TORTOR-905289 format. One record per residue (C-alpha): x, y, z; residue in three letters. Coordinates in Angstrom, 3 decimals, decimal comma. Layout:
% residues N
((X Y Z) ALA)
...
This chain:
% residues 361
((-0,696 56,667 163,779) MET)
((2,821 55,970 165,064) LYS)
((3,962 54,856 161,606) GLN)
((2,612 58,107 160,156) TYR)
((4,527 60,138 162,778) GLU)
((7,717 58,219 161,996) LEU)
((7,410 58,886 158,265) GLU)
((6,673 62,544 158,937) GLU)
((9,751 62,865 161,126) LEU)
((11,859 61,105 158,497) ARG)
((10,536 63,525 155,935) GLY)
((11,640 66,414 158,121) GLN)
((15,108 64,859 158,420) VAL)
((15,325 64,553 154,625) ASN)
((14,378 68,210 154,219) GLU)
((16,932 69,237 156,834) LEU)
((19,607 67,093 155,148) ASN)
((19,005 68,969 151,911) ILE)
((19,165 72,319 153,703) LYS)
((22,397 71,319 155,457) VAL)
((23,860 70,128 152,134) LEU)
((22,879 73,366 150,425) ASP)
((24,468 75,383 153,217) LEU)
((27,682 73,319 153,127) ILE)
((27,926 73,833 149,372) ASN)
((27,238 77,532 149,776) GLU)
((29,914 77,718 152,442) ARG)
((32,341 75,826 150,203) THR)
((31,774 78,314 147,376) ALA)
((32,564 81,200 149,732) VAL)
((35,710 79,413 150,937) VAL)
((36,782 78,953 147,302) GLN)
((36,506 82,721 146,818) GLU)
((38,539 83,264 149,988) ILE)
((41,160 80,909 148,552) GLY)
((41,391 82,974 145,359) LYS)
((41,900 86,145 147,374) VAL)
((44,564 84,474 149,536) LYS)
((46,335 83,199 146,423) GLU)
((46,538 86,729 144,986) LYS)
((47,876 88,005 148,297) GLN)
((50,350 85,128 148,644) GLY)
((48,806 84,158 151,976) VAL)
((48,886 80,611 153,339) THR)
((45,592 78,839 152,668) ARG)
((45,387 76,886 155,928) TYR)
((45,023 79,053 159,023) ASP)
((44,795 76,917 162,202) PRO)
((44,134 79,955 164,412) LEU)
((41,149 80,926 162,283) ARG)
((39,861 77,351 162,445) GLU)
((40,150 77,320 166,235) ARG)
((38,309 80,667 166,492) GLU)
((35,417 79,314 164,418) MET)
((35,176 76,120 166,462) LEU)
((35,193 78,038 169,756) ASN)
((32,482 80,375 168,471) PHE)
((30,304 77,455 167,359) LEU)
((30,664 75,712 170,723) LYS)
((29,640 78,895 172,536) GLU)
((26,656 79,259 170,211) TYR)
((25,667 75,604 170,542) ASN)
((22,558 75,033 172,690) ASN)
((22,344 71,272 172,103) GLY)
((21,279 68,598 171,927) PRO)
((24,434 68,090 169,821) LEU)
((27,420 67,589 172,187) PRO)
((30,350 69,935 171,622) ASN)
((32,711 67,034 171,002) GLY)
((30,617 65,753 168,096) ILE)
((30,071 69,321 166,846) LEU)
((33,829 69,810 166,679) GLU)
((34,310 66,554 164,744) GLN)
((31,616 67,493 162,224) ILE)
((32,919 70,984 161,567) PHE)
((36,541 69,889 161,412) LYS)
((35,438 67,566 158,606) GLY)
((33,648 70,432 156,864) ILE)
((36,704 72,693 157,242) PHE)
((39,047 70,004 155,916) MET)
((36,849 69,232 152,901) SER)
((36,779 72,905 151,961) ALA)
((40,563 73,121 152,277) LEU)
((40,984 70,065 150,048) GLU)
((38,733 71,646 147,422) ILE)
((40,821 74,823 147,563) GLN)
((43,962 72,767 147,007) GLU)
((42,328 70,935 144,076) ASP)
((41,311 74,273 142,575) ASP)
((44,858 75,559 142,888) GLN)
((46,354 72,375 141,401) ARG)
((43,930 72,323 138,473) ASN)
((44,623 75,977 137,737) ALA)
((48,315 75,297 137,123) LEU)
((49,453 75,807 133,535) LEU)
((51,162 72,385 133,616) VAL)
((47,963 70,697 134,813) SER)
((46,221 68,090 132,682) ARG)
((42,968 69,863 133,618) LYS)
((44,186 73,020 131,872) ARG)
((45,439 71,188 128,768) LYS)
((44,086 67,741 128,028) ALA)
((46,376 66,885 125,120) GLU)
((49,993 65,852 125,634) ASP)
((52,718 68,435 125,130) THR)
((55,174 67,297 122,469) ILE)
((58,618 68,846 122,753) VAL)
((60,445 69,332 119,459) ASP)
((64,237 69,170 119,663) ILE)
((65,627 69,934 116,242) ASN)
((62,915 67,862 114,592) GLY)
((62,971 65,019 117,118) HIS)
((59,635 64,695 118,934) LYS)
((59,522 63,865 122,625) ILE)
((56,168 62,832 124,046) GLY)
((54,604 61,603 120,799) ASP)
((54,072 58,054 122,060) GLY)
((57,432 56,583 121,070) THR)
((60,147 56,361 123,749) PRO)
((63,270 58,399 123,114) SER)
((66,661 58,266 124,772) PHE)
((69,350 60,588 126,061) ILE)
((72,807 59,112 126,618) PHE)
((76,223 60,571 127,242) GLY)
((79,005 61,012 129,785) PRO)
((78,418 62,431 133,230) CYS)
((80,967 65,178 132,584) ALA)
((82,709 66,555 129,527) VAL)
((86,382 65,715 130,001) GLU)
((87,864 65,958 126,501) SER)
((86,908 66,214 122,853) TYR)
((88,010 62,623 122,204) GLU)
((85,930 61,304 125,095) GLN)
((82,728 63,054 123,992) VAL)
((83,256 62,187 120,320) LEU)
((83,652 58,475 121,060) ALA)
((80,325 58,407 122,931) VAL)
((78,632 60,584 120,308) ALA)
((79,657 58,248 117,501) GLN)
((78,211 55,272 119,393) SER)
((74,972 57,209 119,950) ILE)
((74,797 58,272 116,318) LYS)
((75,358 54,701 115,124) ALA)
((72,193 53,651 116,937) LYS)
((70,107 56,235 115,093) GLY)
((69,650 58,355 118,217) LEU)
((69,620 62,131 118,154) THR)
((70,673 63,492 121,563) MET)
((73,780 63,519 123,719) ILE)
((74,109 64,631 127,325) ARG)
((77,255 65,826 129,036) GLY)
((78,012 68,132 131,929) GLY)
((80,116 71,246 131,344) ALA)
((79,173 72,624 134,764) TYR)
((79,088 70,037 137,540) LYS)
((77,461 70,782 140,914) PRO)
((79,306 68,402 143,230) ARG)
((78,786 67,530 146,863) THR)
((82,413 68,320 147,683) SER)
((83,985 71,624 146,582) PRO)
((87,201 69,692 145,904) TYR)
((85,672 67,351 143,310) ASP)
((85,839 67,994 139,562) PHE)
((83,513 70,900 138,786) GLN)
((83,484 70,621 134,992) GLY)
((85,294 72,438 132,177) LEU)
((82,768 75,252 131,954) GLY)
((82,842 77,196 128,709) LEU)
((85,502 74,911 127,265) GLU)
((83,177 71,969 127,893) GLY)
((80,374 73,761 126,052) LEU)
((82,659 74,337 123,095) LYS)
((83,557 70,638 122,996) ILE)
((79,877 69,673 123,053) LEU)
((79,127 72,134 120,250) LYS)
((81,984 70,864 118,097) ARG)
((80,933 67,243 118,519) VAL)
((77,306 68,145 117,838) ALA)
((78,241 69,844 114,582) GLU)
((80,276 66,814 113,494) GLU)
((77,636 64,217 114,377) THR)
((74,343 66,094 114,037) GLY)
((73,327 65,327 117,627) LEU)
((71,415 67,718 119,867) SER)
((73,150 68,758 123,096) VAL)
((71,581 68,387 126,546) VAL)
((73,622 69,942 129,339) THR)
((73,066 71,207 132,852) GLU)
((72,990 74,896 133,684) ILE)
((73,500 75,653 137,359) ILE)
((73,202 79,445 137,612) THR)
((71,161 82,086 135,761) PRO)
((74,411 83,821 134,771) SER)
((75,474 80,774 132,729) HIS)
((72,292 80,713 130,648) LEU)
((73,242 83,480 128,245) GLU)
((76,759 82,074 127,898) GLU)
((75,427 78,621 127,026) ALA)
((72,680 79,528 124,559) MET)
((74,888 79,327 121,470) ASP)
((76,220 75,891 122,417) TYR)
((73,266 73,816 123,612) ILE)
((69,846 72,611 122,477) ASP)
((68,256 71,573 125,780) VAL)
((68,727 73,214 129,188) ILE)
((68,995 70,647 131,953) GLN)
((68,127 71,816 135,454) ILE)
((69,491 69,268 137,889) GLY)
((68,109 67,826 141,084) ALA)
((70,047 70,216 143,318) ARG)
((68,598 73,182 141,447) ASN)
((64,976 72,064 141,165) MET)
((63,986 74,826 143,572) GLN)
((66,500 77,405 142,386) ASN)
((63,590 79,677 141,578) PHE)
((65,601 82,399 139,875) GLU)
((67,130 79,817 137,544) LEU)
((63,681 78,342 136,842) LEU)
((62,302 81,764 135,969) LYS)
((65,248 82,572 133,717) GLU)
((64,856 79,227 131,939) ALA)
((61,217 80,080 131,413) GLY)
((62,145 83,243 129,545) MET)
((64,357 81,605 126,917) VAL)
((63,203 79,682 123,881) ARG)
((64,921 76,377 124,434) LYS)
((63,450 73,154 125,831) PRO)
((64,100 72,467 129,518) VAL)
((64,724 69,069 131,071) LEU)
((63,805 69,472 134,733) LEU)
((64,965 66,846 137,215) LYS)
((63,155 66,054 140,449) ARG)
((64,911 67,233 143,598) GLY)
((66,722 64,913 145,979) LEU)
((63,853 64,837 148,462) ALA)
((61,135 66,695 146,589) ALA)
((57,511 65,649 146,666) THR)
((55,685 65,252 143,370) ILE)
((53,687 68,374 144,190) ASP)
((56,892 70,377 144,690) GLU)
((58,244 68,965 141,433) PHE)
((55,125 70,019 139,535) ILE)
((55,275 73,511 141,019) HIS)
((58,925 73,828 139,987) ALA)
((57,803 73,161 136,401) ALA)
((55,095 75,771 136,876) GLU)
((57,778 78,389 137,545) TYR)
((59,165 77,705 134,070) ILE)
((55,890 77,573 132,174) ILE)
((54,552 80,655 133,962) SER)
((57,287 82,677 132,238) LYS)
((56,211 81,496 128,802) GLY)
((58,283 78,370 128,100) ASN)
((56,067 75,273 127,823) SER)
((58,736 73,015 126,274) ASP)
((59,445 71,152 129,506) ILE)
((60,481 67,544 130,028) ILE)
((60,097 66,222 133,565) LEU)
((62,747 63,751 134,712) CYS)
((62,321 61,345 137,623) GLU)
((65,817 60,533 138,936) ARG)
((65,137 58,928 142,264) GLY)
((64,709 60,471 145,681) ILE)
((66,709 60,155 148,875) ARG)
((65,332 57,669 151,401) THR)
((66,830 55,563 154,197) TYR)
((67,612 52,796 151,671) GLU)
((71,302 52,309 150,865) ARG)
((71,137 49,436 148,359) ALA)
((70,921 52,039 145,586) THR)
((72,245 55,572 145,226) ARG)
((68,687 56,873 145,417) ASN)
((65,259 55,247 145,468) THR)
((63,584 55,259 142,062) LEU)
((59,977 56,364 142,494) ASP)
((58,628 54,544 139,458) ILE)
((55,056 55,381 140,448) SER)
((55,893 59,047 139,860) ALA)
((55,824 58,424 136,107) VAL)
((52,100 57,572 135,759) PRO)
((51,215 60,172 138,391) ILE)
((53,043 62,914 136,492) LEU)
((51,476 61,732 133,240) LYS)
((48,032 61,948 134,822) GLN)
((48,533 65,233 136,646) GLU)
((50,401 67,127 133,909) THR)
((50,501 67,251 130,116) HIS)
((54,314 67,243 130,036) LEU)
((56,533 64,377 128,798) PRO)
((58,290 62,375 131,514) VAL)
((61,766 60,821 131,427) TYR)
((63,480 58,483 133,879) VAL)
((67,189 58,806 134,664) ASP)
((68,190 55,238 135,504) VAL)
((71,818 56,105 136,244) THR)
((71,330 58,565 139,085) HIS)
((68,313 56,783 140,522) SER)
((70,169 53,505 140,987) THR)
((73,897 54,264 140,852) GLY)
((74,363 50,632 139,802) ARG)
((75,111 49,386 136,305) LYS)
((73,453 46,025 137,041) ASP)
((70,136 47,813 137,634) LEU)
((70,136 50,088 134,593) LEU)
((68,415 47,635 132,262) LEU)
((65,606 46,433 134,583) PRO)
((64,776 49,969 135,694) THR)
((64,803 51,207 132,091) ALA)
((62,367 48,442 131,178) LYS)
((60,204 49,372 134,141) ALA)
((60,212 53,032 133,094) ALA)
((59,048 52,196 129,585) ILE)
((56,473 49,720 130,883) ALA)
((54,775 52,343 133,067) VAL)
((54,596 54,882 130,255) GLY)
((57,748 57,006 130,451) ALA)
((58,420 59,052 127,334) ASP)
((62,119 58,361 127,521) GLY)
((65,120 57,082 129,427) VAL)
((68,371 58,835 130,314) MET)
((71,612 57,046 131,202) ALA)
((75,333 57,772 131,351) GLU)
((77,958 56,343 128,999) VAL)
((81,734 56,809 129,076) HIS)
((84,467 55,303 126,834) PRO)
((86,483 54,279 129,900) ASP)
((84,502 54,637 133,139) PRO)
((87,466 53,578 135,268) ALA)
((89,223 56,873 134,557) VAL)
((86,096 59,081 134,575) ALA)
((86,427 62,258 136,616) LEU)
((82,931 61,823 138,076) SER)
((80,450 58,967 138,637) ASP)
((82,960 56,374 137,433) SER)
((81,201 53,410 139,045) ALA)
((77,801 53,960 137,465) GLN)
((78,605 54,815 133,832) GLN)
((78,374 52,183 131,099) MET)
((81,318 51,616 128,804) ASP)
((80,655 51,372 125,063) LEU)
((80,209 47,562 124,840) PRO)
((77,856 47,684 127,838) GLN)
((76,001 50,527 126,147) PHE)
((75,571 48,436 123,001) ASP)
((74,202 45,497 124,983) ALA)
((71,944 47,761 127,043) PHE)
((70,398 49,420 124,003) TYR)
((69,927 46,141 122,125) ASP)
((68,109 44,718 125,155) SER)
((65,860 47,773 125,409) ILE)
((64,907 47,509 121,737) LEU)
((64,205 43,783 122,148) GLU)
((62,039 44,494 125,192) PHE)
((60,038 47,151 123,366) MET)
((59,536 44,960 120,311) ASN)
((58,657 41,836 122,296) THR)
((56,197 43,502 124,617) HIS)
((54,944 45,987 122,050) LYS)
((54,861 48,576 124,819) THR)
((54,510 51,281 122,212) TYR)
((53,035 51,112 118,738) ALA)
């Protein structure tokens, strides 16, 4: 008789478990709808005051035998799980999300495909200083069968007294060299007002780390029909980085290349700390190609090769690094740019690594 009573009580518990589960799922569905409404209104999803009101109400309503302390723990868990589901819904709804588009985005830059499974490379000087300087680097790039050159015409610098770039004259130099060598130009744009001025001179808009959350610039870049190379901010989370890309794609431009360039931490052995794990995370979370800038992440020429190998090994679609004919006289980032012989050795080693390890077919 006692065994029968035990089984009957267990059966009641099973039935109640199912009812509780059904109610939690029903509640979660309602919370998801609330999240959609909040998103349209631009309201913050997490409301601690509302959570406290609900907990206080439940404790007043509670007649036991469940103690209020345990009740609060249980419902805090329910509230948190619903919030996490809301956040997942929001993340998966992003246009850059892998859940929205399963296949990889391939960015076409004048016939060169980025994100098609074969690593590509962007090299060039930190800043455009002269026609002769850019041409020397461009010829070295061209000789390797590469198709893109980077160079800054506008330079956002920490100090207002440092070299700020040649501006329009720098763009003209890049355009002239591009026409002579057939290379595509990647250069940084730092304000929306410069976009229109630069369109006739460049092939890829670079948005630098300091401008990752310059939302007006992101929106303007989203309204033009040129690929955008978006760098991660100095201390940006991956989620913030992804949302910055969403600003661009939401305006209609899906030709976006994400670029991990290191983040600022307490470490001082390198210029920044290269978050190499960001590469596979970004590849999993988004459908966009991902580059790694080994120059700005390390700030050390002796680390360029190992970090470039690491980037390719974890699945990066490309590597970016700085090259200057005579780094000692460079007007910016002189210590971290490769000279031409170092560039030759670097690239040969990368090709050997890729062939030896057959990282990519």
